C-alpha positions in Angstrom: 110.3 118.3 91.2 112.3 116.6 94.1 112.9 112.9 94.6 109.9 110.8 95.8 110.1 108.2 98.4 108.9 104.9 96.9 109.7 101.2 97.1 112.6 100.0 95.0 111.9 97.8 92.1 115.5 96.7 91.5 116.9 96.4 95.0 114.4 94.5 97.1 114.7 91.7 99.6 111.1 91.5 100.9 109.0 94.5 99.8 111.7 97.0 98.6 111.2 99.4 101.6 114.8 99.5 102.7 116.0 99.7 99.1 113.6 102.6 98.4 114.7 104.5 101.5 118.4 104.0 100.5 117.7 105.3 97.0 115.9 108.3 98.4 118.7 109.1 100.8 121.5 108.2 98.4 122.9 105.5 100.7 123.9 102.0 100.1 120.9 99.6 100.7 123.0 97.4 102.9 123.6 100.2 105.4 119.9 100.8 105.6 119.2 97.1 106.2 121.9 96.9 108.9 120.4 100.0 110.7 117.0 98.3 110.5 118.3 95.1 112.0 120.2 96.9 114.8 117.1 98.9 115.6 115.0 95.8 115.6 117.4 94.0 118.0 117.4 97.0 120.3 113.6 97.3 120.2 113.4 101.0 119.4 110.0 102.0 118.1 109.0 98.6 116.8 110.8 98.8 113.4 109.1 95.6 112.2 105.7 97.2 112.5 107.0 100.4 110.8 108.4 98.3 108.0 105.0 96.6 107.3 103.2 99.9 107.5 105.6 101.4 105.0 105.3 98.4 102.7 101.5 99.1 102.6 101.7 102.9 102.3 104.7 103.5 100.0 104.0 103.7 96.3 105.7 101.2 93.9 
Protein backbone atom coordinates (compact mmCIF):
# COMPACT_ATOMS: atom_id res chain seq x y z
CA UNK A 1 0.00 0.00 0.00
CA UNK A 2 1.24 3.53 -0.80
CA UNK A 3 1.83 6.42 1.54
CA UNK A 4 -1.20 8.18 3.02
CA UNK A 5 -1.58 11.90 3.37
CA UNK A 6 -2.17 12.64 7.04
CA UNK A 7 -1.33 15.30 9.61
CA UNK A 8 2.07 15.03 11.23
CA UNK A 9 2.12 14.10 14.90
CA UNK A 10 5.78 14.92 15.43
CA UNK A 11 6.37 17.97 13.22
CA UNK A 12 3.49 20.33 13.84
CA UNK A 13 3.28 24.06 14.41
CA UNK A 14 -0.48 24.64 14.37
CA UNK A 15 -2.35 21.56 13.16
CA UNK A 16 0.37 19.49 11.47
CA UNK A 17 -0.89 20.05 7.92
CA UNK A 18 2.39 21.39 6.46
CA UNK A 19 4.35 18.72 8.32
CA UNK A 20 2.06 16.02 6.95
CA UNK A 21 2.34 17.32 3.41
CA UNK A 22 6.14 17.41 3.77
CA UNK A 23 6.25 13.82 5.05
CA UNK A 24 4.03 12.69 2.17
CA UNK A 25 6.21 14.41 -0.45
CA UNK A 26 9.50 13.58 1.25
CA UNK A 27 10.40 17.26 1.64
CA UNK A 28 11.70 19.33 4.51
CA UNK A 29 8.73 20.80 6.46
CA UNK A 30 10.39 24.22 6.49
CA UNK A 31 10.24 24.35 2.68
CA UNK A 32 6.50 23.54 2.71
CA UNK A 33 5.89 26.25 5.31
CA UNK A 34 7.87 28.82 3.30
CA UNK A 35 5.87 27.95 0.17
CA UNK A 36 2.66 28.34 2.18
CA UNK A 37 3.72 31.78 3.48
CA UNK A 38 4.78 32.97 0.01
CA UNK A 39 1.47 31.82 -1.52
CA UNK A 40 -0.44 33.51 1.30
CA UNK A 41 1.39 36.81 0.76
CA UNK A 42 0.80 36.61 -2.98
CA UNK A 43 -2.86 35.76 -2.41
CA UNK A 44 -3.03 32.76 -4.72
CA UNK A 45 -6.12 30.63 -4.06
CA UNK A 46 -6.57 31.66 -0.45
CA UNK A 47 -4.04 29.25 1.14
CA UNK A 48 -5.25 30.10 4.65
CA UNK A 49 -8.74 28.82 3.84
CA UNK A 50 -7.22 25.72 2.24
CA UNK A 51 -5.09 25.13 5.34
CA UNK A 52 -8.11 25.19 7.66
CA UNK A 53 -10.08 22.89 5.34
CA UNK A 54 -7.16 20.44 5.29
CA UNK A 55 -6.85 20.67 9.08
CA UNK A 56 -10.47 19.50 9.35
CA UNK A 57 -10.38 16.89 6.57
CA UNK A 58 -6.94 15.25 6.90
CA UNK A 59 -6.79 12.25 9.23
CA UNK A 60 -4.48 12.30 12.27
